[in-house]
N, C-alpha and C positions, 0 to 999 in steps of 0.2 A: 591193847589199842584204846586210846582216849577218844570219847566222843564229846565234843564241845560245841556250845551254841552261844553266840554273841549276845543273844537276847536274854540269857539266863544271868542271875545275879552272881553266880560263882564263876563266871567266865574268866575274869582277870586272874584269879588264883590258879585256875586250871591251865591257862595259857602260860603263865609264868613258870608253872611246873614243867610244862612241855618243853619250854626253852632250855630249862636247866637240867633235865633228866640225864642227858648223856655226860655232862660234866662230872657227875658224882661217880660214874662208872669207869672213868679213865684211870688206868693202872699207872702207878708210879714206877718208872724204870730208870730214873735219873742216876741212881747209884751204880747199877751194873753197867750202864753206858759209859759213865765216867771212867770206870775201871778198864773197859775195853779201849776206849780212846787213848788212855794214858799208855796201855801196853803197846798199842800200834805206834804211837808217837815215840816210845823209848826203844822198841825192839824191831820195828819196821816189818820186813817181810816175814821174819820168824814168828811174830805174834800174828800176822795176817794169815799165815798157813796154819798155825795152831788153831785158831778160831774156826777157820773154814773147814778143816778136817774134823773138828769136834761137832760143830753145828749142822754142817751139810753132808757129813758121813762121806767125805771125799778124800782122796789121797793126792794132796796138792803140794807141790814144792815151788820155791821161787822161780824155777825154770819153766814151770807149767802153769803159772798164774794167768799168763796172757793166752787168750784163744787165738790161734794162728789163722791167717788168711786161708789156708788150705781147709782148716776145720770149718770156717764159715762157708766156703764154696761147697763142701761136702754136705753140710746141713741144708743149704739153700737148694740143692739138687733134689732133696727129699720132699720139698714143698709142692703140692699139686699145682699145676698150671692155673687152674681156676682161682685158687687162693692167692697166688702171686698176682693175678689180675685184680683181685679185690684190694689187695695191698697197694697196688699201683694206683687205683682209683682213689683210694683214701689219701695216699701220699701226694698225688698231683693236686687234689683240691686243698689240702692243708697248706702245701707249698704256695699255691696261688694266693690264697688269702693272706698269708704272712708276708709275702712279697709286696702286697698292697699296703701293708702297714709301715714299710720303711720310710723314715722321715728324711727330709732334705736339710742340708746345712743352711745356716742363716748368716747373712752378712749385710750390713748397711751403714751409712755414714749419717750421724745425727746432726742437729742444727749447730752444734759446737764444733763440727768438723772431726769428731771422734769416730773412728771405725769400730763397730761393735759386731760381735757375731757369736755363733755357736756351731760347733761341728760334732759329728757323731762318729764314733770309732767302735769297732767290735772288741770284745774281750779276747785275750789271747787263747784261753783254754777253758773248757767247761767239763764238768764231771756229771755224767747221767747215771742216776740209780734206777735200775729196772727190777721190779719184784720177780721173785721165782718161787718155786715150791709149789704150794697148793694151786696157785694161779699164776699164769704168765700172760703179759699183756703187750703184744706187739703194738697195739694202738698207742700205748703210752710211749713206746720208743719213737714213734712217728711224731707224736705231739710234742715231745721234749726236744728231740734232736733236729728236726726240720727247721724250727725257728732259729736255733743256733746256726745251723748251716746257712740259712737265708741271710742272717745278720752278718755273716763273713767270719765267724769264729774258725780259727785255723786248726785247733786241736779239740776234738770231741771224744772224750774217753768214757767208756761205759763199763759199769760194774753190774753183773748179773749173777745171783747165786745159781749153782747147778747141783741141787741135792742128789746125792748118790752118783754124782758125776754125769748126770743127764743133761745134754744141751737141747734147748727148745729151738727147732729149726726155724719157726716162723719169726721168733724174736730176733734171730740172727739175720734172717732175710730183711726184716724191717730195719735193722741197724745198717746193713749194707746200702739199702735204698735211701736211707736218711742222711748218710754222709758221716757216719761214726768212723773215727780213724783208729781207735784202740778199744779192745773189749777184754775184760778180765773176769775170771770165774770166782767171784767173791761177792758176798752179800752182807747184809746186816750192818750194824753200827761199825764194825771193822772196816767195811768198804767205804763208808763216809769218812772215817778217820784217815784212810790211805789216800783218798782223793784230796783231803783237806791239808794234811801234813806232809804227804809224800813218803815213799819208801824207795828202796834201791831199785825196785821194778816199776813202781807206779809214780810218775812224777806228779807234784801237787797241781791243782787247777785253781782258777780264779773264782769259780762259782759252782755250786753243787745243786742240781735240780732233780726232780723225780719223786714219785710217790714211794711209800714203804710202810712197814708196820710201826708200832709204837717205838720200837728201839731205834729205827731209822729216823723217825721224826724227832726224837729226843737227841739223837746224835747230830742231826743238822742244827737243832737249837744250840747245842754246846759248841760247835765249830764255827758258828756265825761270828764274824769279826776277823777270824783267820781267813775265811773265805766268805763270799756272798752265798746266799741261798734263795730259792724261789719263795717258799712259805713253809710254815709248819701245818701240814695238811691233817684235818681230822677225817672222821668217817664221812662217807658220801651222804648227800641229802637232796631231796626234791620236794618242791611244792607244786601241786597241780591245782589250778583254778579251773573248774569245769561247770558249765551250766547243765540244763536238763536235756539238751539235744545231743547227747553223746552216747556211744556204745558203752555201757558200764564195764563190759569185759576189757575193752581197750584202755580205759581209765585204770582198771584194776592192775593190768599188766604194766602200765607205766609206773605205778606205785611199787610193784614187785620188782621191776627192773633195778630199782635202787636198793630195795630190801635184800636182794640176793647177793649184793656186793659183800656185805659184812653184817654180823649180828648187831653192830653198833650204828648201821646206817639208819637214816630217818626218812620216812615217806609221809607226806601230809596232803590230804585233800581238803580244799576249801571250796564250798559250793553254796549258792543261795537256794538250791533245790533240795528239799528234804527227801523226796523220792529217789533222786539220783544218789544221795548219800547212802540210803539203805540198799539200793541196787549194787553200788560199788562194793559195799561191805560184804554182801553176799557173794559177789563175783570174786573178791579176793579169797574168801574161804574156799570157793570151788577150785580156783587155780592152784592153791596150795595143796590140794589133794594129788596133783599130778607133776607139779613143777620139779624138775631134777634137783635144784638146790633149795628144796622146800624147807629143810631144817634151818638153814641160815636165814632164809626169807621170813619164815614164821617167827623166829626169835626176834628179828628186827622189828616186824610188824607188831607183835605182841608188846614188846618192851617200849617202842619209840614211835610207832605210827599213831596217826591221828586223823579223824575226820572232823572238820569244823564247819558248822552250818552258820552263814552270815545272812544279814538282811539284804545286801546288794553287793554288786562288784566293786564299788568304791570302798566299801568296808574290807572286802577281800584284799585289794591292793594295799590298803593301810596296814593290814596284818602282815602282808608280805614284806613291807618295808621294815617292819620290826624284826621279823624272822631273818631277813637278809639271806635267803637260801643260796646254796651253790647253784641249783638249777631251778628254773621256774617254767612251767608249762601254761600257756593260755589256751585252754580248750573251750572257747566261747564264740558266740555268733559274731560279735564285733569286737575283736581284741584291741583295736587301736586306742580307745580311751584308757583302757586299763594299762596298756603298754606305756602310755605317757605317764600315767600316774605312778607307776612303779619306779622307784629310784635306786633300790638296793637289791641286786641279784647278780650272781656270777655270770650267768647266761640265761637268755630268755628264748623260749621255743614257742613260736607264734602260729597258732592255727591247729586244726584237728589232725592235719596230715604231717605234722612236724613233731613227732615224739623225741624225747631227750636222747634216746639211743642213736638217733641220726647224728647228733653232736658228738656222741662218743667215738664215732668211727669216720664218717664221710662228709660231715657238714662243711668243714673247713676251719672255722674258728676253734681255738684250743680247747680241749677238755680238761686241762689242768686249771682249776678254778678255786676261788676262796671258799672255804668251808667255815662252819662253827661261827656263823654271823660276821665273819670278817669281810664279807662283801660290803659292809658299811663303809669300809675305808681302803679296800684293796681290790685288785683286778686279777683277771686270769692271766696265764702265762702268754707271752707275746715276744716279738723281736726285741721289745724294749728291755726285756730281762737279759739280753745278751749284747747290748750296746750301751755305751755311756756317752754323755755329752760333755764337751769341754768348751767353756766360753773363752773369748779373747777380746782384748782391747788394744787399739793402736791409736796413740795420740800424737799429733804433730805439734810443733811449737805453739802455734796460735791457738790450738785447742787447749793446750795446758794453760795458756794465759787466761782463757775463759773460765775453766772449771777448777784450775788449781787452787785459787784463793779460798774457795768454799771448803775444799778438803783440808787446807791448813787451819782454818777456823774450827772445823769440827774436830780435828786431831787435838788441837790445843785445849778445847773444851773437855775432851776426855783425859787430858793429862798424858798424852802419848806424844812426847816431844820429838822423838826420832821420826815418827810418822810425819809430823808437821815439817820437820827440817828436810826430810827426803824430797818433799815437794818444793819447799821455799828456796832451797839452794838452786834448783833448776829455774825457778822463776827469776831468781837474782841473776843467774847466768844469762838468761834471755834479755834481761834489762841492760846488762853490761854490753851485750852484742848489738843492742838496738842503735 
């Protein structure tokens, strides 16, 4: 864990190292992924079943790739009622927030009498990747599928690995609640390939979304262009800005909530209070003694964690804008000025009673967020990932008389004579009719 202080002369070098340290640890998996995608593209279901049986220790055939509605109902019946209620709470809040995002079509007539506008339409189909194996995330099913359903996507296909043939009942319950229309027991890069290229069993989709390991992320990178993707997600990350008026244990747990995701996750505390920095450091050490996922969290904290002492909260906000974290917590007395100063963060959690974990499950806004500093230029998942806009122009004769000559002049200046003539012949026809 790095201890940095903006008042020290070596701060810039240490801060640069902090930003870069995870990049050097990223494994290169492009070669194996390329081979897997090529096999799926060439041999379809046969390759898909071969990889699934090898990697997931399952006995899958083309006839059993799809999880049947009866299997889904049987699995859902195993979920305790209290857990289904919690799932419904989360789903309702996520659905409400994303419905509020839906944009309206636009149409107006300008001064030249030209009708201009823009309309929004949903994608025809979306493929959702859901991790399985060591961890299963029904919350990710809700966060990825509900915005697509709200946007009006007609077909939502989900791929989820089932190691040793085991289905996760809560994942299937989340899929049913979120409007998923097809579910397949396949994971890894091969699942991404199937959704992108299609097989005899799995029809291709228009966009692939959802988190996964390095192989899944690389597969999404390679199929981009054939299909759309949401993002190339890196390990999770959080920055917590905390003043001295916090419970150190609460702040330590917020940091460890990210660290327990992945050994590559990153948790950073920024504080103007040196006593709070020391208390949080001790609290992290204490929690790691009993945390169930302590091995993962400790690896993350030791390798990528940091505590940064700053002169004031303005300096803290400026550091955040450089880090551009996936998650930002503002655990401070008066968060409004710092909130306004921060420009680059995937999601911001404001106030001492809004830990980032609320956003993971029941807040409402999406928890699929830009990582690895990409919050500088991108946003979290939303309904806008599942709709597209089409502009339109309608010009009447008098409108063409007003704006057409300028188009002719510009086309001629660019040496595109057919462009110019396509307008000028219509202007000439109007002159003849006058």
